[in-house]
VMD Tcl script that builds the backbone (N, CA, C; Angstrom):
set m [mol new atoms 252]
animate dup $m
set s [atomselect $m all]
$s set {name element resname resid chain x y z} {
  {N N MET 1 A 0.826 -1.183 0.000}
  {CA C MET 1 A 0.000 0.000 0.000}
  {C C MET 1 A 0.875 1.252 0.000}
  {N N LEU 2 A 2.007 1.186 0.672}
  {CA C LEU 2 A 2.905 2.337 0.686}
  {C C LEU 2 A 3.380 2.671 -0.723}
  {N N ARG 3 A 3.629 1.653 -1.527}
  {CA C ARG 3 A 4.059 1.886 -2.913}
  {C C ARG 3 A 3.000 2.618 -3.721}
  {N N CYS 4 A 1.757 2.453 -3.338}
  {CA C CYS 4 A 0.651 3.099 -4.050}
  {C C CYS 4 A 0.362 4.500 -3.525}
  {N N GLY 5 A 1.076 4.929 -2.515}
  {CA C GLY 5 A 0.910 6.281 -2.004}
  {C C GLY 5 A 0.183 6.389 -0.683}
  {N N ALA 6 A -0.176 5.273 -0.066}
  {CA C ALA 6 A -0.859 5.313 1.235}
  {C C ALA 6 A 0.147 5.658 2.331}
  {N N TRP 7 A -0.320 6.273 3.375}
  {CA C TRP 7 A 0.533 6.633 4.508}
  {C C TRP 7 A 0.285 5.664 5.651}
  {N N ALA 8 A 1.341 5.074 6.184}
  {CA C ALA 8 A 1.199 4.074 7.240}
  {C C ALA 8 A 0.970 4.697 8.608}
  {N N ARG 9 A 1.301 5.959 8.806}
  {CA C ARG 9 A 1.234 6.553 10.137}
  {C C ARG 9 A 0.042 7.478 10.320}
  {N N ARG 10 A -0.890 7.457 9.422}
  {CA C ARG 10 A -2.018 8.372 9.519}
  {C C ARG 10 A -3.255 7.653 10.048}
  {N N PHE 11 A -3.103 7.010 11.172}
  {CA C PHE 11 A -4.240 6.346 11.792}
  {C C PHE 11 A -4.077 6.390 13.307}
  {N N ARG 12 A -5.179 6.145 13.989}
  {CA C ARG 12 A -5.129 6.051 15.445}
  {C C ARG 12 A -6.170 5.026 15.882}
  {N N LEU 13 A -5.962 4.482 17.056}
  {CA C LEU 13 A -6.885 3.495 17.603}
  {C C LEU 13 A -7.738 4.148 18.680}
  {N N GLU 14 A -9.027 3.853 18.632}
  {CA C GLU 14 A -9.967 4.280 19.672}
  {C C GLU 14 A -10.748 3.049 20.101}
  {N N GLY 15 A -10.309 2.433 21.181}
  {CA C GLY 15 A -10.941 1.184 21.615}
  {C C GLY 15 A -10.694 0.100 20.586}
  {N N ASN 16 A -11.773 -0.479 20.067}
  {CA C ASN 16 A -11.671 -1.533 19.060}
  {C C ASN 16 A -11.798 -0.997 17.646}
  {N N THR 17 A -11.673 0.312 17.467}
  {CA C THR 17 A -11.862 0.939 16.169}
  {C C THR 17 A -10.568 1.611 15.706}
  {N N ALA 18 A -10.214 1.414 14.449}
  {CA C ALA 18 A -9.071 2.102 13.847}
  {C C ALA 18 A -9.606 3.259 13.014}
  {N N ILE 19 A -9.161 4.468 13.298}
  {CA C ILE 19 A -9.523 5.655 12.529}
  {C C ILE 19 A -8.387 5.908 11.546}
  {N N ILE 20 A -8.684 5.823 10.253}
  {CA C ILE 20 A -7.661 5.930 9.222}
  {C C ILE 20 A -7.923 7.167 8.383}
  {N N HIS 21 A -6.910 7.989 8.202}
  {CA C HIS 21 A -6.997 9.177 7.360}
  {C C HIS 21 A -6.405 8.813 6.004}
  {N N GLY 22 A -7.240 8.763 4.993}
  {CA C GLY 22 A -6.810 8.355 3.672}
  {C C GLY 22 A -6.121 9.454 2.897}
  {N N VAL 23 A -5.630 9.098 1.728}
  {CA C VAL 23 A -5.005 10.054 0.827}
  {C C VAL 23 A -5.985 10.362 -0.292}
  {N N ALA 24 A -5.745 11.445 -1.012}
  {CA C ALA 24 A -6.657 11.861 -2.073}
  {C C ALA 24 A -6.719 10.839 -3.208}
  {N N LYS 25 A -5.581 10.226 -3.523}
  {CA C LYS 25 A -5.576 9.217 -4.588}
  {C C LYS 25 A -4.421 8.256 -4.394}
  {N N LEU 26 A -4.569 7.067 -4.929}
  {CA C LEU 26 A -3.501 6.079 -4.961}
  {C C LEU 26 A -2.954 6.025 -6.378}
  {N N THR 27 A -1.690 5.694 -6.511}
  {CA C THR 27 A -1.089 5.547 -7.829}
  {C C THR 27 A -0.687 4.091 -8.042}
  {N N ALA 28 A -0.712 3.672 -9.287}
  {CA C ALA 28 A -0.395 2.289 -9.630}
  {C C ALA 28 A 1.051 1.965 -9.284}
  {N N ALA 29 A 1.291 0.715 -8.942}
  {CA C ALA 29 A 2.641 0.252 -8.612}
  {C C ALA 29 A 2.666 -1.267 -8.689}
  {N N PRO 30 A 3.831 -1.856 -8.967}
  {CA C PRO 30 A 3.933 -3.312 -8.877}
  {C C PRO 30 A 3.945 -3.706 -7.399}
  {N N VAL 31 A 3.127 -4.691 -7.041}
  {CA C VAL 31 A 3.032 -5.128 -5.648}
  {C C VAL 31 A 3.094 -6.647 -5.578}
  {N N MET 32 A 3.406 -7.172 -4.393}
  {CA C MET 32 A 3.511 -8.613 -4.204}
  {C C MET 32 A 2.611 -9.049 -3.058}
  {N N ALA 33 A 1.732 -9.996 -3.342}
  {CA C ALA 33 A 0.823 -10.528 -2.335}
  {C C ALA 33 A 1.597 -11.419 -1.371}
  {N N THR 34 A 1.286 -11.282 -0.073}
  {CA C THR 34 A 1.988 -12.087 0.928}
  {C C THR 34 A 1.077 -13.044 1.677}
  {N N ASP 35 A -0.223 -12.769 1.698}
  {CA C ASP 35 A -1.181 -13.682 2.310}
  {C C ASP 35 A -2.561 -13.380 1.734}
  {N N LEU 36 A -3.541 -14.116 2.187}
  {CA C LEU 36 A -4.877 -14.033 1.600}
  {C C LEU 36 A -5.500 -12.651 1.724}
  {N N ARG 37 A -5.597 -12.126 2.925}
  {CA C ARG 37 A -6.259 -10.829 3.120}
  {C C ARG 37 A -5.460 -9.675 2.529}
  {N N ALA 38 A -4.154 -9.734 2.661}
  {CA C ALA 38 A -3.319 -8.684 2.065}
  {C C ALA 38 A -3.472 -8.688 0.549}
  {N N SER 39 A -3.585 -9.871 -0.034}
  {CA C SER 39 A -3.752 -9.981 -1.480}
  {C C SER 39 A -5.033 -9.312 -1.940}
  {N N ALA 40 A -6.121 -9.575 -1.238}
  {CA C ALA 40 A -7.403 -8.960 -1.595}
  {C C ALA 40 A -7.324 -7.445 -1.439}
  {N N SER 41 A -6.649 -6.978 -0.409}
  {CA C SER 41 A -6.489 -5.536 -0.204}
  {C C SER 41 A -5.702 -4.903 -1.342}
  {N N LEU 42 A -4.666 -5.578 -1.797}
  {CA C LEU 42 A -3.871 -5.047 -2.905}
  {C C LEU 42 A -4.668 -4.991 -4.198}
  {N N VAL 43 A -5.505 -5.981 -4.429}
  {CA C VAL 43 A -6.362 -5.963 -5.618}
  {C C VAL 43 A -7.314 -4.772 -5.552}
  {N N LEU 44 A -7.948 -4.573 -4.412}
  {CA C LEU 44 A -8.875 -3.443 -4.268}
  {C C LEU 44 A -8.143 -2.109 -4.401}
  {N N ALA 45 A -6.968 -1.994 -3.815}
  {CA C ALA 45 A -6.186 -0.759 -3.941}
  {C C ALA 45 A -5.811 -0.525 -5.402}
  {N N GLY 46 A -5.446 -1.590 -6.094}
  {CA C GLY 46 A -5.099 -1.475 -7.507}
  {C C GLY 46 A -6.262 -1.019 -8.360}
  {N N LEU 47 A -7.465 -1.422 -7.979}
  {CA C LEU 47 A -8.651 -1.022 -8.740}
  {C C LEU 47 A -8.944 0.464 -8.617}
  {N N VAL 48 A -8.657 1.054 -7.487}
  {CA C VAL 48 A -8.934 2.479 -7.311}
  {C C VAL 48 A -7.729 3.351 -7.655}
  {N N ALA 49 A -6.561 2.748 -7.831}
  {CA C ALA 49 A -5.352 3.512 -8.150}
  {C C ALA 49 A -5.406 4.003 -9.592}
  {N N GLU 50 A -4.728 5.124 -9.827}
  {CA C GLU 50 A -4.596 5.637 -11.185}
  {C C GLU 50 A -3.470 4.888 -11.876}
  {N N GLY 51 A -3.769 4.267 -13.015}
  {CA C GLY 51 A -2.772 3.506 -13.758}
  {C C GLY 51 A -2.962 2.008 -13.589}
  {N N ARG 52 A -1.965 1.265 -14.016}
  {CA C ARG 52 A -2.016 -0.201 -13.989}
  {C C ARG 52 A -1.230 -0.734 -12.802}
  {N N THR 53 A -1.861 -1.579 -12.020}
  {CA C THR 53 A -1.210 -2.233 -10.893}
  {C C THR 53 A -1.076 -3.718 -11.195}
  {N N ASP 54 A 0.123 -4.247 -11.073}
  {CA C ASP 54 A 0.371 -5.681 -11.246}
  {C C ASP 54 A 0.556 -6.298 -9.874}
  {N N VAL 55 A -0.219 -7.356 -9.589}
  {CA C VAL 55 A -0.136 -8.057 -8.310}
  {C C VAL 55 A 0.546 -9.403 -8.561}
  {N N GLU 56 A 1.707 -9.597 -7.968}
  {CA C GLU 56 A 2.454 -10.851 -8.100}
  {C C GLU 56 A 2.020 -11.832 -7.006}
  {N N ARG 57 A 2.291 -13.106 -7.232}
  {CA C ARG 57 A 1.998 -14.190 -6.274}
  {C C ARG 57 A 0.505 -14.275 -5.938}
  {N N ILE 58 A -0.312 -14.299 -6.980}
  {CA C ILE 58 A -1.765 -14.308 -6.771}
  {C C ILE 58 A -2.304 -15.656 -6.299}
  {N N TYR 59 A -1.446 -16.637 -6.158}
  {CA C TYR 59 A -1.926 -17.925 -5.652}
  {C C TYR 59 A -2.538 -17.767 -4.264}
  {N N HIS 60 A -2.122 -16.748 -3.528}
  {CA C HIS 60 A -2.747 -16.483 -2.228}
  {C C HIS 60 A -4.227 -16.137 -2.405}
  {N N ILE 61 A -4.528 -15.337 -3.395}
  {CA C ILE 61 A -5.920 -14.948 -3.672}
  {C C ILE 61 A -6.737 -16.172 -4.060}
  {N N ASP 62 A -6.169 -17.000 -4.922}
  {CA C ASP 62 A -6.883 -18.192 -5.402}
  {C C ASP 62 A -7.220 -19.154 -4.270}
  {N N ARG 63 A -6.420 -19.145 -3.218}
  {CA C ARG 63 A -6.680 -20.026 -2.078}
  {C C ARG 63 A -7.992 -19.694 -1.374}
  {N N GLY 64 A -8.375 -18.439 -1.383}
  {CA C GLY 64 A -9.541 -18.050 -0.603}
  {C C GLY 64 A -10.685 -17.421 -1.364}
  {N N TYR 65 A -10.433 -17.000 -2.609}
  {CA C TYR 65 A -11.472 -16.327 -3.382}
  {C C TYR 65 A -11.588 -16.983 -4.747}
  {N N GLU 66 A -12.636 -17.737 -4.940}
  {CA C GLU 66 A -12.834 -18.428 -6.209}
  {C C GLU 66 A -13.283 -17.433 -7.272}
  {N N ALA 67 A -12.569 -17.396 -8.386}
  {CA C ALA 67 A -12.903 -16.549 -9.544}
  {C C ALA 67 A -13.127 -15.092 -9.144}
  {N N ILE 68 A -12.226 -14.532 -8.362}
  {CA C ILE 68 A -12.396 -13.165 -7.873}
  {C C ILE 68 A -12.459 -12.161 -9.024}
  {N N GLU 69 A -11.694 -12.395 -10.093}
  {CA C GLU 69 A -11.704 -11.444 -11.203}
  {C C GLU 69 A -13.060 -11.412 -11.903}
  {N N GLU 70 A -13.745 -12.550 -11.958}
  {CA C GLU 70 A -15.073 -12.598 -12.570}
  {C C GLU 70 A -16.098 -11.886 -11.692}
  {N N LYS 71 A -16.009 -12.090 -10.402}
  {CA C LYS 71 A -16.954 -11.441 -9.484}
  {C C LYS 71 A -16.769 -9.931 -9.476}
  {N N LEU 72 A -15.525 -9.487 -9.458}
  {CA C LEU 72 A -15.283 -8.048 -9.462}
  {C C LEU 72 A -15.610 -7.432 -10.820}
  {N N ALA 73 A -15.493 -8.208 -11.897}
  {CA C ALA 73 A -15.866 -7.716 -13.227}
  {C C ALA 73 A -17.357 -7.391 -13.281}
  {N N GLN 74 A -18.163 -8.114 -12.517}
  {CA C GLN 74 A -19.603 -7.827 -12.464}
  {C C GLN 74 A -19.878 -6.458 -11.855}
  {N N LEU 75 A -18.892 -5.927 -11.128}
  {CA C LEU 75 A -19.013 -4.592 -10.533}
  {C C LEU 75 A -18.316 -3.529 -11.378}
  {N N GLY 76 A -17.772 -3.950 -12.536}
  {CA C GLY 76 A -17.123 -2.999 -13.428}
  {C C GLY 76 A -15.606 -3.028 -13.401}
  {N N ALA 77 A -15.017 -3.921 -12.631}
  {CA C ALA 77 A -13.555 -3.996 -12.544}
  {C C ALA 77 A -12.966 -4.568 -13.835}
  {N N GLN 78 A -11.784 -4.095 -14.187}
  {CA C GLN 78 A -11.046 -4.638 -15.328}
  {C C GLN 78 A -9.814 -5.334 -14.794}
  {N N ILE 79 A -9.926 -6.651 -14.675}
  {CA C ILE 79 A -8.841 -7.472 -14.140}
  {C C ILE 79 A -8.550 -8.575 -15.138}
  {N N ARG 80 A -7.270 -8.820 -15.372}
  {CA C ARG 80 A -6.929 -9.967 -16.220}
  {C C ARG 80 A -5.684 -10.640 -15.673}
  {N N ARG 81 A -5.667 -11.939 -15.841}
  {CA C ARG 81 A -4.511 -12.738 -15.416}
  {C C ARG 81 A -3.538 -12.782 -16.587}
  {N N VAL 82 A -2.268 -12.614 -16.277}
  {CA C VAL 82 A -1.239 -12.692 -17.303}
  {C C VAL 82 A -0.229 -13.743 -16.896}
  {N N PRO 83 A 0.319 -14.480 -17.867}
  {CA C PRO 83 A 1.316 -15.498 -17.517}
  {C C PRO 83 A 2.606 -14.833 -17.046}
  {N N ASN 84 A 3.343 -15.535 -16.189}
  {CA C ASN 84 A 4.617 -15.003 -15.683}
  {C C ASN 84 A 5.659 -14.977 -16.767}
}
mol reanalyze $m
mol bondsrecalc $m
mol representation Tube
mol addrep $m
């Protein structure tokens, strides 16, 4: 997320709630998935970022989200798998 322009220190905790101050826009960047939830977060960040975001190691996504690119395409997302 930092590569896309997000700030890691712009949040605070209030009890069980995290208050996060976002940035005006994210920019595309090559990113690498490290686990299931982080992978999904990177895909969503890539969808709202300006430009093309490539997510490496998508096998993490496949472990927990069946046909995620098809489901997100129903919402207007443009996602495609490319061979390594």
